[in-house]
DOPAGU-428471 format. One line per field, with one value per residue (C-alpha): residue in one letter; chain; x, y, z. Coordinates in nm, 4 decimals. Layout:
REM DOPAGU-428471
drenpa: a/...
vexza: A/...
u: X/...
v: Y/...
w: Z/...
This chain:
REM DOPAGU-428471
drenpa: m/i/p/t/s/t/i/s/r/l/v/e/i/c/l/r/l/t/g/i/w/p/n/s/s/i/f/f/r/l/l/w/s/i/v/m/g/t/g/l/i/f/q/y/r/y/l/l/t/h/f/s/v/e/e/l/p/n/f/i/d/g/l/s/t/t/l/p/y/s/l/l/f/f/k/l/i/i/l/w/v/n/n/r/i/f/n/t/l/l/k/t/m/s/n/d/w/y/e/c/s/n/k/y/t/m/i/e/k/a/i/l/a/y/r/c/s/k/l/v/i/g/l/y/s/i/a/s/l/l/y/s/i/a/t/i/d/f/h/k/p/i/n/d/d/c/r/q/l/l/i/k/m/e/f/p/f/v/f/c/d/s/p/i/y/e/i/v/v/c/v/q/f/i/h/l/m/a/v/v/i/a/i/s/m/l/d/a/l/i/v/t/l/m/l/h/i/g/g/q/i/d/i/m/q/q/q/m/e/e/i/c/s/k/d/d/k/r/d/l/f/t/v/i/i/r/s/l/i/n/k/h/h/k/i/i/a/f/s/d/n/i/e/s/l/f/s/l/i/a/l/m/q/f/v/s/n/t/i/i/i/c/c/i/g/f/l/i/a/t/v/s/i/r/q/t/y/s/r/r/y/h/d/v/g/k/d/c/f/f/y/i/a/i/t/m/e/a/f/i/f/c/f/a/g/e/y/l/s/n/k/s/r/t/i/g/d/t/a/y/e/s/i/w/y/d/l/e/p/r/d/c/r/i/l/l/f/v/i/m/r/s/q/k/r/l/t/i/t/a/g/k/f/m/d/l/s/l/e/g/f/t/t/s/l/k/a/s/a/s/y/i/s/v/l/y/a/m/y
vexza: A/A/A/A/A/A/A/A/A/A/A/A/A/A/A/A/A/A/A/A/A/A/A/A/A/A/A/A/A/A/A/A/A/A/A/A/A/A/A/A/A/A/A/A/A/A/A/A/A/A/A/A/A/A/A/A/A/A/A/A/A/A/A/A/A/A/A/A/A/A/A/A/A/A/A/A/A/A/A/A/A/A/A/A/A/A/A/A/A/A/A/A/A/A/A/A/A/A/A/A/A/A/A/A/A/A/A/A/A/A/A/A/A/A/A/A/A/A/A/A/A/A/A/A/A/A/A/A/A/A/A/A/A/A/A/A/A/A/A/A/A/A/A/A/A/A/A/A/A/A/A/A/A/A/A/A/A/A/A/A/A/A/A/A/A/A/A/A/A/A/A/A/A/A/A/A/A/A/A/A/A/A/A/A/A/A/A/A/A/A/A/A/A/A/A/A/A/A/A/A/A/A/A/A/A/A/A/A/A/A/A/A/A/A/A/A/A/A/A/A/A/A/A/A/A/A/A/A/A/A/A/A/A/A/A/A/A/A/A/A/A/A/A/A/A/A/A/A/A/A/A/A/A/A/A/A/A/A/A/A/A/A/A/A/A/A/A/A/A/A/A/A/A/A/A/A/A/A/A/A/A/A/A/A/A/A/A/A/A/A/A/A/A/A/A/A/A/A/A/A/A/A/A/A/A/A/A/A/A/A/A/A/A/A/A/A/A/A/A/A/A/A/A/A/A/A/A/A/A/A/A/A/A/A/A/A/A/A/A/A/A/A/A/A/A/A/A/A/A/A/A/A/A/A/A/A/A/A/A/A/A/A/A/A/A/A/A/A/A/A/A/A/A/A/A/A/A/A/A
u: -0.6012/-0.4146/-0.4653/-0.5943/-0.5251/-0.2405/-0.4609/-0.6754/-0.9762/-0.9495/-0.8178/-1.0846/-1.3894/-1.2530/-1.2032/-1.5826/-1.7051/-1.5023/-1.6683/-1.3378/-1.4176/-1.5203/-1.9242/-1.9426/-2.2576/-2.2623/-2.4405/-2.0756/-1.9851/-2.2375/-2.2022/-1.8150/-1.8389/-2.1638/-1.9238/-1.6184/-1.7646/-1.9245/-1.6803/-1.4515/-1.6702/-1.6192/-1.2531/-1.1732/-1.4116/-1.2241/-0.9146/-1.0793/-1.1369/-0.8099/-0.6050/-0.4028/-0.0959/-0.2112/-0.3678/-0.0765/-0.0845/-0.4645/-0.4148/-0.1427/-0.2925/-0.6132/-0.3948/-0.2348/-0.5896/-0.7566/-0.4385/-0.5258/-0.8939/-0.8395/-0.5747/-0.8086/-1.0988/-0.8472/-0.7443/-1.0718/-1.1760/-0.8429/-0.9598/-1.2780/-1.2149/-0.9211/-1.1573/-1.0963/-0.7471/-0.7603/-0.9835/-0.7175/-0.4829/-0.7205/-0.7855/-0.3947/-0.3531/-0.6326/-0.4904/-0.1016/-0.2504/-0.4318/-0.1492/0.1699/0.3385/0.5584/0.2262/0.4542/0.6769/0.2981/0.1219/0.4326/0.4297/0.0492/0.1002/0.3900/0.0889/-0.1694/0.0736/0.1723/-0.2110/-0.2887/-0.0144/-0.0463/-0.4119/-0.3861/-0.1354/-0.3070/-0.6019/-0.4302/-0.2577/-0.5527/-0.7185/-0.4332/-0.4486/-0.8441/-0.7913/-0.5213/-0.7665/-1.0952/-1.1387/-1.4156/-1.3682/-1.6586/-1.5588/-1.4708/-1.4940/-1.7384/-1.3933/-1.5284/-1.3387/-1.1442/-1.2668/-1.1513/-1.1186/-1.0368/-1.3888/-1.6137/-2.0026/-2.2982/-2.4220/-2.2572/-2.1146/-1.9742/-2.2045/-2.3494/-2.4604/-2.4091/-2.0663/-2.0404/-2.2613/-2.0326/-1.7165/-1.8718/-1.9793/-1.6326/-1.4325/-1.6783/-1.5668/-1.1795/-1.1863/-1.3358/-1.0748/-0.7946/-0.9219/-0.9434/-0.6337/-0.4209/-0.6284/-0.5022/-0.1409/-0.1665/-0.2927/-0.0257/0.2649/-0.0081/0.0942/0.4405/0.4618/0.2501/0.5194/0.7958/0.6609/0.6367/0.9599/1.0692/0.9439/1.0445/1.3866/1.3609/1.2793/1.5957/1.7442/1.6320/1.8517/2.1321/2.0458/2.2362/1.9863/1.7959/1.9350/1.7807/1.4410/1.4494/1.5812/1.2811/0.9776/1.1409/1.2650/0.9325/0.7819/1.0525/0.9808/0.5983/0.6319/0.8838/0.6289/0.3166/0.5269/0.6261/0.2694/0.1765/0.4393/0.3064/-0.0774/0.0224/0.2075/-0.0845/-0.2772/-0.0448/0.1677/-0.0696/-0.1775/0.2061/0.2733/-0.0213/0.1222/0.4829/0.4038/0.0909/0.3593/0.5495/0.3389/0.1799/0.5101/0.6225/0.3296/0.3216/0.6879/0.5821/0.3133/0.5640/0.8112/0.6136/0.3739/0.6218/0.5092/0.1392/0.0566/0.1125/0.2943/0.0186/-0.1008/0.2467/0.2598/-0.1167/-0.0686/0.3103/0.1139/-0.1096/0.1139/0.3699/0.0622/0.0011/0.3543/0.4231/0.1507/0.1505/0.5456/0.4849/0.2105/0.5097/0.7878/0.5398/0.4869/0.8922/0.9957/0.7029/0.9343/1.2346/1.1670/0.9853/1.3401/1.5428/1.3239/1.3562/1.7076/1.7390/1.5941/1.9156/2.1677/2.0397/2.0012/2.3643/2.4702/2.3182/2.5253/2.4498/2.8215/2.7437/2.4319/2.4471/2.4618/2.1305/2.0008/2.2595/2.1279/1.7622/1.8784/2.0684/1.7397/1.6230/1.9441/1.8972/1.5341/1.5859/1.8503/1.5393/1.3850/1.0449/0.9332/0.6803/0.6907/0.5378/0.3928/0.6816/0.8800/1.0738/1.0943/0.9778/1.2647/1.4057/1.6195/1.3075/1.1614/1.4864/1.4185/1.0769/1.1853/1.5300/1.2319/1.0260/1.2599/1.4048/1.0298/0.9512/1.2750/1.1561/0.7871/0.9317/1.1517/0.7940/0.6303
v: -2.5907/-2.6276/-2.2454/-2.2303/-1.8822/-1.5998/-1.3450/-1.4467/-1.4343/-1.1863/-0.9307/-1.1026/-0.9861/-0.6682/-0.6040/-0.7133/-0.4747/-0.1961/-0.2410/-0.3433/-0.7185/-0.8535/-0.8659/-0.6489/-0.4615/-0.0753/-0.0368/-0.0716/0.2223/0.4379/0.3531/0.4761/0.7965/0.8931/0.8168/0.9761/1.2587/1.3833/1.3384/1.5001/1.7541/1.8470/1.7965/2.0700/2.2479/2.2818/2.3257/2.6544/2.7584/2.7615/2.8409/3.1338/3.1340/3.1737/2.7809/2.6741/2.3521/2.2619/2.3437/2.1045/1.8349/1.8682/1.8516/1.4899/1.3394/1.5260/1.3674/0.9640/1.0554/1.2057/0.9647/0.6369/0.8151/0.8904/0.4935/0.3794/0.5965/0.4884/0.0829/0.1464/0.3089/0.0536/-0.2284/-0.4121/-0.4426/-0.5467/-0.8397/-0.9142/-0.9557/-1.1821/-1.4063/-1.3973/-1.5372/-1.8095/-1.9283/-1.9493/-2.1309/-2.3638/-2.4357/-2.4088/-2.7482/-2.6517/-2.6492/-2.6257/-2.3112/-2.1104/-2.2406/-2.1000/-1.7621/-1.8170/-1.8448/-1.5663/-1.3016/-1.4334/-1.4050/-1.0398/-0.9505/-1.0326/-0.8317/-0.5594/-0.4877/-0.6574/-0.3510/-0.0888/-0.1806/-0.1807/0.1728/0.3208/0.1644/0.3209/0.6620/0.6613/0.5767/0.8876/1.1256/1.0670/1.2582/1.1045/1.3709/1.6181/1.9901/2.2000/2.6181/2.5094/2.3926/2.1757/1.8354/1.7127/1.4642/1.1888/1.3282/1.6855/1.8178/2.1101/2.0611/2.2737/2.1768/2.2341/1.8451/1.9856/1.8111/1.4820/1.2871/1.4729/1.4404/1.0527/0.9617/1.1816/1.0201/0.6666/0.8003/0.8858/0.6142/0.3230/0.5708/0.5600/0.1648/0.1203/0.3289/0.2146/-0.1419/-0.0184/0.1582/-0.1679/-0.4034/-0.2096/-0.2553/-0.5968/-0.6700/-0.5204/-0.7023/-1.0314/-0.9017/-0.8847/-1.2442/-1.3686/-1.2214/-1.3326/-1.7105/-1.6898/-1.5884/-1.8474/-2.1290/-1.9729/-2.0344/-2.4012/-2.4281/-2.2486/-2.5216/-2.8150/-2.6856/-2.8136/-3.1634/-3.3675/-3.6122/-3.5464/-3.2127/-3.0787/-3.2391/-3.0750/-2.7552/-2.6718/-2.7577/-2.6079/-2.2689/-2.2861/-2.2669/-2.0357/-1.7549/-1.7876/-1.7546/-1.4646/-1.3007/-1.3565/-1.2238/-0.9114/-0.8303/-0.9313/-0.6505/-0.4086/-0.4735/-0.3664/-0.0586/0.0421/0.0051/0.1758/0.4007/0.7062/0.5697/0.5249/0.8950/1.0554/0.8188/0.9111/1.2890/1.2684/1.0518/1.2968/1.5888/1.3795/1.2663/1.6134/1.7538/1.4322/1.5099/1.9056/1.8096/1.6070/1.8914/2.1335/1.9496/2.1051/2.4425/2.4382/2.1667/2.2088/1.9544/1.7255/1.7076/1.6886/1.3007/1.2503/1.4281/1.2318/0.9270/1.0175/1.1138/0.8208/0.5778/0.7726/0.8175/0.4665/0.2983/0.6384/0.4986/0.1884/0.2607/0.4355/0.1466/-0.0716/0.0506/0.1245/-0.2225/-0.3555/-0.1907/-0.2952/-0.6780/-0.6950/-0.4918/-0.7336/-1.0537/-0.9345/-0.9490/-1.2879/-1.3937/-1.3085/-1.3904/-1.7712/-1.7581/-1.6488/-1.9436/-2.1870/-2.4048/-2.2466/-2.2993/-2.6684/-2.6155/-2.5659/-2.2310/-2.1313/-2.2893/-1.9965/-1.7414/-1.8343/-1.8160/-1.4773/-1.3010/-1.3937/-1.2500/-0.9560/-0.8946/-0.9352/-0.7216/-0.4448/-0.4325/-0.5012/-0.1933/0.0040/0.3836/0.6576/0.8310/0.7476/0.9623/0.7771/0.4233/0.2903/0.1385/0.1538/0.4217/0.6791/0.5765/0.6994/1.0480/1.0300/1.0355/1.2673/1.5364/1.5604/1.5807/1.9351/2.0406/2.0288/2.2519/2.4977/2.4360/2.4759/2.7664/2.9620/2.8779
w: 0.4637/0.1633/0.0143/-0.3700/-0.4528/-0.3818/-0.2645/0.0800/0.2009/0.4259/0.1503/-0.0506/0.1824/0.2050/-0.2289/-0.1928/0.0610/-0.1367/-0.4845/-0.6314/-0.6720/-1.0125/-1.0335/-0.6856/-0.6037/-0.7059/-0.3797/-0.1823/-0.3888/-0.4176/-0.0050/0.0121/-0.1889/0.0236/0.3467/0.2411/-0.0025/0.3116/0.5919/0.3239/0.3123/0.7170/0.7253/0.4779/0.6084/0.9586/0.7198/0.5791/0.9541/1.1188/0.8062/0.9915/1.1225/1.4704/1.4730/1.2332/1.4907/1.4231/1.0593/1.0567/1.2819/1.0592/0.7694/0.8161/0.8954/0.6380/0.3399/0.4401/0.3882/0.0465/-0.0974/0.0016/-0.1893/-0.4665/-0.4731/-0.4440/-0.7385/-0.9842/-0.8818/-0.9691/-1.3153/-1.4290/-1.2858/-1.6145/-1.5519/-1.1868/-1.3459/-1.6075/-1.2986/-1.1374/-1.4341/-1.4662/-1.1682/-1.1568/-1.4668/-1.2930/-1.0421/-1.3066/-1.5141/-1.2422/-1.2514/-0.9261/-0.6832/-0.3786/-0.4400/-0.5602/-0.1745/0.0273/-0.1188/-0.0723/0.2708/0.3059/0.1474/0.3819/0.6824/0.5104/0.5070/0.8422/0.9871/0.7840/0.8757/1.2048/1.2759/1.1384/1.3353/1.6588/1.5455/1.4952/1.8237/2.0080/1.8283/1.9128/2.2582/2.2732/2.1331/2.2210/2.5876/2.8219/3.0417/3.0911/2.9683/3.2355/3.1947/2.8937/2.6493/2.3690/2.3833/2.1207/1.8444/1.7271/1.3567/1.2985/1.1291/1.1401/1.1887/1.1498/1.4407/1.8263/1.9253/2.2658/2.4921/2.6015/2.4775/2.1304/2.1635/2.2500/1.9398/1.7016/1.8215/1.8060/1.4318/1.3528/1.4977/1.2983/1.0009/1.1335/1.1635/0.7819/0.6459/0.8433/0.7232/0.3553/0.3635/0.5434/0.2852/-0.0678/0.1303/0.1291/-0.1951/-0.3822/-0.1284/-0.2320/-0.6118/-0.5454/-0.3890/-0.6408/-0.9311/-0.7109/-0.7144/-1.0679/-1.1071/-0.9326/-1.0823/-1.4019/-1.2775/-1.1587/-1.5789/-1.6633/-1.4245/-1.6050/-1.9377/-1.7439/-1.7599/-2.0323/-2.1411/-2.4276/-2.4504/-2.7508/-2.7085/-2.3531/-2.4300/-2.6606/-2.4588/-2.1720/-2.3680/-2.5028/-2.1564/-2.0361/-2.3126/-2.2489/-1.8644/-1.8630/-2.1423/-1.9261/-1.5939/-1.8258/-1.8768/-1.5362/-1.4146/-1.6719/-1.5327/-1.2100/-1.3394/-1.4962/-1.1799/-0.9195/-1.0749/-1.0500/-0.6879/-0.5845/-0.6868/-0.4969/-0.1807/-0.2245/-0.2258/0.0662/0.2907/0.2941/0.3580/0.6416/0.8317/0.8105/0.9674/1.2333/1.3046/1.3369/1.5702/1.7846/1.7753/1.9179/2.1852/2.4443/2.2661/2.2823/2.5410/2.9180/3.0746/3.1808/2.7829/2.6463/2.6891/2.5555/2.2286/2.1998/2.2311/2.0162/1.7064/1.7240/1.6958/1.3623/1.2510/1.3153/1.0746/0.7807/0.7511/0.7381/0.4699/0.2269/0.3477/0.2039/-0.1842/-0.1765/-0.0373/-0.3344/-0.5530/-0.4130/-0.4367/-0.7626/-0.9438/-0.7278/-0.8142/-1.2036/-1.1815/-1.0719/-1.4103/-1.6198/-1.3421/-1.3439/-1.7074/-1.7390/-1.4469/-1.6575/-1.8468/-2.1483/-2.2757/-2.3741/-2.5742/-2.9733/-3.1324/-3.2083/-2.8613/-2.6955/-2.8913/-2.8319/-2.3969/-2.4935/-2.5662/-2.2306/-2.0623/-2.2337/-2.2022/-1.8075/-1.7795/-1.8134/-1.4449/-1.3799/-1.1215/-1.0504/-1.0668/-0.9159/-1.1418/-1.4044/-1.2418/-0.9973/-0.9501/-0.6182/-0.4072/-0.0739/-0.1578/-0.2564/0.0967/0.2601/0.0434/0.1480/0.5160/0.4127/0.2572/0.5781/0.7655/0.6126/0.6029/0.9721/1.0193/0.8060/0.9463/1.3185/1.2201/1.0704/1.3857
């Protein structure tokens, strides 16, 4: 089936269920607010209960699972509040498909976006499923020991005995899968937006190459340069809207992922001290699945920023490589303005503090590694 939109049907359904899609029912927003708020209350209650040096591993374990939940709730609130900007992005994407003269480029980017969305959501779902299998304790408690929950929470009731434990774990599993799908959907969304703007830049480059035609050069140049400038203006406006929507989210994502990676690394480094031999491989496997998911989330945001920056540079390169020296002086000056404007890279920033890039991703990993050593020395 030939795609007619860059956003896949799977991502659209997830956006509707989270109340982000235009004209979505307010019921979904209320449902997510109640569910996320209730879960976070129990999670932060666990952190307050285990806030001590003696229980540092339990505290860090709880913190590593609480931060992604808090970050998702923060993302949803930001997208709900800035729903008008998101609607503008969707309207621009729809107009780009309607006005596009080269459907092949758009279809190619849409197919790639569909595949990336399925890959991201699938990997996150598999990682969360394996994490759940490695975390849930199916054995009966021995010596009145309470079995470990899927998500670290402090409830106002006793949940250790059956069937209360099984019911609580099932509810937590459904809650975890819903949260993971929502997180992966937002990551797939930013990849989709980057691929759409990349397709628009490719179309703009193709229009620049048409300037090289020697037949009816003057008339053709007037038509192409007018379309070229309008296309460039739309690309810049689209990028600015993405920046306005995701800048604060990217900042919280960058800080949160650094802390979470640090916490998971600390848990992996101290697993031989905290657990007996029979539990080491069990806990290492669980932490590794979580580490892979969190690291991939940080990588996706940084890669999206890197892709946008590199793609925006190609506009000026293509304009410079065209046969501009065969044009009339006044036409060259117009093309020169396009080259000068393209020298200002399009990018996504983390709260206006830093550009999201692969360099920023490596910086985050290095910072997490240094924090791990500090925590390990304290422990």
